[in-house]
N, C-alpha and C positions, 0 to 999 in steps of 0.2 A: 505492499502502497506506498501510495507515497505520500507527502504532505499535507496537497488539500484535498485529497481521500479521506484521512485518515480524521480530518476539522471534519469533517461532513460528516463521517461514522459519529464522534468524539460527541457531536452536535447531537444526532437524535439520539445517544443517549439522556445524555440534559435534560433533552424535550423530555424524555419519559424520564429521568428524573423529578423537575419539576411536574408534573401531572402527577406521583406517586406523593408529593412534597404537596397537593392544591387539595388532594381525596383527604388524605393523611388529614390535613384543616377542617375538608370537613366533619370525616368521622372524629374528634376530638367538637367542633364548633353545634352539632345536631341537639335536637330537642333532645330526642335519645343516643345523649353521644357512643359510637362501640372503642373503645380506649385500648383494649387489645389490638384494632386494626387501627389507626392512627399510629401504635408504638413499630408495628410489622410494617404498616408503607412509611413511615419515615426512614426507618433502616435502609428498605430500601431506597428512598430517593437519595442518601446518604452513600450506598454502594453504589446505587448505577452514576452520583457526583463525583466518583473515584476511580471510577472504570472508566469513566470518560475523560480526566485527566490520563490517565495510563494511554489510551487509547492514542488521544493526539500526542502526545508525545513518544507511540513506539513502542512503546510498552506490554511484551506479551504477557497476560496472565491466565489460573485457572479459576476455574468458574470455581471461587469459594465465598463464602458471602464474610467472613473473621475480617472487620475493619482494620484491627491494627493489623494484619498478614495482607492488603493488598495497600495500607498505606508504607508499608516496611520495601514495597517494592517500587514505590517515584524512589528518585533523585535527593538528599538532604535538603536542598535549597527548595520543593516540593514538599517533600516532608511536612515542613517548616508550616505552611499551611495549614495544614489540620492538631496541631499540636498540642493547641488549649479547648480546643470544642470536646476532648474525651469519646471519642466518637465508638474502641471498646463496648462500653455500656451499651451499645445500640444491639450487639455483633448478637446479642441473645431472642432477642426480642423474634428473627428469621424465624425461627422453631415458638418459641413463647407463643407468636403473639396469635398465629396459622393452628397449632391444633391444641385441644383439649390434652388435658394430663393432671400430671400433681404438681404446679404450676399456681401459685398464686396472681390472683388477676390482672392485671394492669390495672392502677387506678387516675386520678382524673389525672395528678402529677407525674407519675409516669410518662403520662400521654403530651403533656407537653413540656415537656426535656423534653421528647423525642422529637417533640416537631422545630421545637429549638433551635436544638441541636443537629436533625437535616437539614434544615431551616439553613444555620454557616454552614454543611457542609455544599451543599449550594450554592451558596453564597460566594466559598473560594471557590468553586471552581468557575465562577463566575468573573471575582477576581483578577484570577489569574488570566482567562483568558485575555482581557481588556488588557490588562497590562502587557502585554505582547506587541499591541498595538501602538 
């Protein structure tokens, strides 16, 4: 993939990330909120935001959901973008938010925290993109 193709592919991933964030906010703000869903979609937004950056940089990645792992694939100057967000906390929501089990359901505070973190991850990706111009 050349740089133009990578940028186009990265944009597709970022568009999906923003869509996940939009729906996560809807799930959180609904009259009958779905906190587990908001947390799951927030994790998906953060994951797709990081993967969009990996794609743009031409870094191959396995289809894993571990946000810390994915961030460690980035060059150090790009890892810094995500340093203060503490995205590792979101990783567990990829399964916890989708499947029933022995886990405690997400709370309003969990969902608020998840949506904020995914927003920051998406914003980091966007700010990195605009800083290249």
